[in-house]
C-alpha positions in Angstrom: 143.7 108.3 66.0 143.0 111.9 66.8 139.7 111.0 68.5 141.4 108.6 70.9 144.8 110.3 71.1 146.6 107.2 69.8 150.1 108.3 68.7 149.0 111.9 68.6 147.6 114.4 71.0 143.8 113.9 71.3 142.1 116.5 69.2 138.4 116.1 68.5 138.3 119.0 65.9 141.1 117.4 63.9 139.3 114.0 64.2 136.2 115.6 62.8 138.2 117.1 59.9 139.6 113.6 58.9 136.3 111.9 59.5 134.6 114.5 57.3 137.1 114.0 54.5 136.6 110.2 54.6 132.8 110.5 55.0 132.3 112.8 52.0 134.2 110.3 49.9 131.7 107.6 50.8 133.8 105.8 53.4 131.4 104.0 55.8 133.8 104.0 58.7 134.3 107.7 58.3 130.6 108.3 58.1 130.0 106.3 61.2 132.8 108.1 63.0 131.5 111.5 62.0 128.1 110.4 63.2 129.5 109.5 66.6 131.2 112.9 66.9 127.9 114.7 66.1 126.0 112.5 68.5 128.4 113.1 71.3 129.3 116.7 70.6 133.0 116.0 70.3 134.7 118.6 68.1 131.4 119.9 66.9 128.1 121.1 68.3 126.0 118.1 69.3 123.5 117.6 66.6 121.4 114.4 66.6 119.9 115.0 63.1 123.4 115.3 61.6 124.5 112.2 63.4 121.4 110.3 62.0 122.4 111.5 58.5 125.9 110.1 58.7 124.9 106.9 60.5 122.2 106.3 57.8 124.8 106.7 55.0 127.1 104.2 56.7 124.2 101.8 57.5 122.9 101.8 53.9 126.3 100.6 52.7 126.0 97.6 55.0 128.3 98.8 57.7 127.2 96.8 60.8 128.3 99.4 63.4 126.5 102.1 61.5 123.4 99.9 61.3 123.6 99.4 65.1 124.1 103.1 65.7 121.1 104.2 63.5 119.1 101.5 65.3 119.9 103.2 68.6 118.9 106.6 67.3 115.5 105.2 66.3 115.0 103.3 69.5 115.8 106.3 71.6 114.2 108.9 69.3 117.4 111.0 68.9 117.3 113.1 65.8 114.3 111.1 64.5 110.9 110.2 65.6 111.1 107.2 68.0 110.3 104.1 65.9 110.9 100.7 67.4 110.1 98.8 64.2 112.8 100.8 62.3 115.2 100.2 65.2 114.5 96.4 64.9 115.2 96.6 61.2 118.6 98.1 61.7 119.5 96.0 64.7 118.6 92.9 62.8 120.8 93.8 59.8 123.7 94.4 62.2 123.0 91.2 64.1 122.8 89.1 61.0 126.3 90.2 60.1 127.5 88.9 63.4 127.9 92.2 65.2 127.5 91.2 68.9 126.1 94.5 70.2 123.5 94.3 67.4 122.7 90.7 68.4 122.3 91.8 72.1 120.0 94.7 71.2 117.8 92.7 68.9 117.5 90.1 71.6 116.4 92.9 74.0 113.8 94.1 71.6 112.4 90.6 71.3 112.5 90.1 75.1 110.7 93.4 75.7 108.3 93.2 72.7 109.5 96.6 71.3 108.8 96.8 67.6 108.2 93.1 67.4 105.9 90.6 69.0 107.4 89.5 72.3 109.3 86.2 71.7 111.5 84.9 74.5 112.9 82.0 72.3 114.1 84.5 69.7 115.5 86.7 72.4 117.5 83.8 73.8 118.8 82.9 70.3 120.2 86.5 69.9 121.4 86.7 73.4 123.3 83.4 73.0 124.9 84.5 69.8 126.1 87.8 71.5 127.3 85.9 74.6 129.3 83.5 72.5 131.3 86.6 71.3 131.8 87.8 74.8 128.9 90.4 74.9 
């Protein structure tokens, strides 16, 4: 709520406070939210390594958005060594849960042959699933 200013004045530092409380209690949504704050430098100093820490904790709990976000970090080499195969792993986990952005990104990895053998048929499969959800 504080991050987006919904019902309250937008305040990134207060958002970080609440995300931290949730994240430290093991809440995957809070962990992912805190990761976003660190990745984007909202309410905290931008720190990709800390973002990776929180995304990983969320992803390891099976949180699809966290899986997608840690996949992005590995694909882009933000806070970690760039590793397309690890990005594919996380995108696949998110995609298999039906997360459309994960489906789109795993499709792109197959189309481009990043971290996997290039496979247009598999790319089309994932793109189609994402498109069916409006992505």
